[in-house]
C-alpha positions in Angstrom: 11.8 -0.6 6.1 8.4 -1.2 4.9 8.2 -4.8 5.0 8.7 -4.7 8.8 6.0 -1.9 9.2 3.5 -3.5 7.3 3.9 -6.6 9.1 3.2 -4.6 12.6 0.3 -3.3 10.6 -1.0 -6.5 10.0 -0.1 -7.8 13.7 -3.0 -5.0 14.8 -5.7 -6.7 13.1 -8.5 -8.6 14.2 -9.4 -11.9 12.4 -11.2 -11.3 9.0 -9.8 -7.6 9.2 -8.3 -5.5 6.3 -5.8 -2.9 6.0 -6.3 -0.3 3.2 -3.6 1.7 2.2 -3.8 4.5 -0.3 -0.5 5.7 -1.7 0.8 8.4 -4.7 2.0 6.8 -7.9 5.4 7.4 -8.5 5.4 9.7 -11.1 4.8 13.4 -11.4 1.5 15.1 -10.7 0.7 18.6 -9.7 -0.3 17.6 -6.0 1.1 15.2 -3.7 4.5 15.0 -1.9 8.0 14.9 -4.3 8.6 12.2 -6.3 12.1 10.8 -4.1 9.4 10.1 -1.4 6.9 8.2 -3.0 6.8 4.3 -3.4 5.7 2.7 -6.5 2.9 0.6 -6.7 5.1 -2.6 -7.8 7.8 -2.0 -5.2 4.3 -1.6 -2.4 3.1 -4.8 -3.3 6.8 -6.4 -3.2 6.8 -5.4 0.3 3.3 -6.3 0.9 4.1 -9.7 -0.1 7.1 -9.7 2.3 4.7 -8.3 4.8 2.1 -11.7 4.6 -0.3 -9.7 3.3 -2.4 -10.3 0.2 -4.6 -8.1 -2.3 -8.2 -8.7 -1.8 -9.3 -5.8 -3.7 -7.5 -2.9 -5.6 -9.9 0.2 -6.7 -8.7 2.5 -9.3 -11.1 5.5 -8.6 -8.5 8.1 -7.7 -6.4 9.3 -11.1 -2.7 9.6 -8.4 -2.9 7.3 -6.0 -3.2 3.6 -5.6 -5.7 2.1 -3.6 -5.7 -1.6 -1.9 -7.5 -3.6 0.5 -5.3 -6.2 2.1 -5.2 -9.2 4.4 -3.1 -10.8 6.3 
């Protein structure tokens, strides 16, 4: 239950705190976990919204991963 896990993490943030999440895109790459263990960027964003988190920054510096900074 990703939304529940994200809600639990959000509750641990101090006021104004941020949560950084880096995960592999759900596509085949030469490195990283198997495809069936990956979460798509779109599904992650849906789960984050359901957990009450909002994206404050998206970094695109990694070729195989998405990188979000979130705030409650």
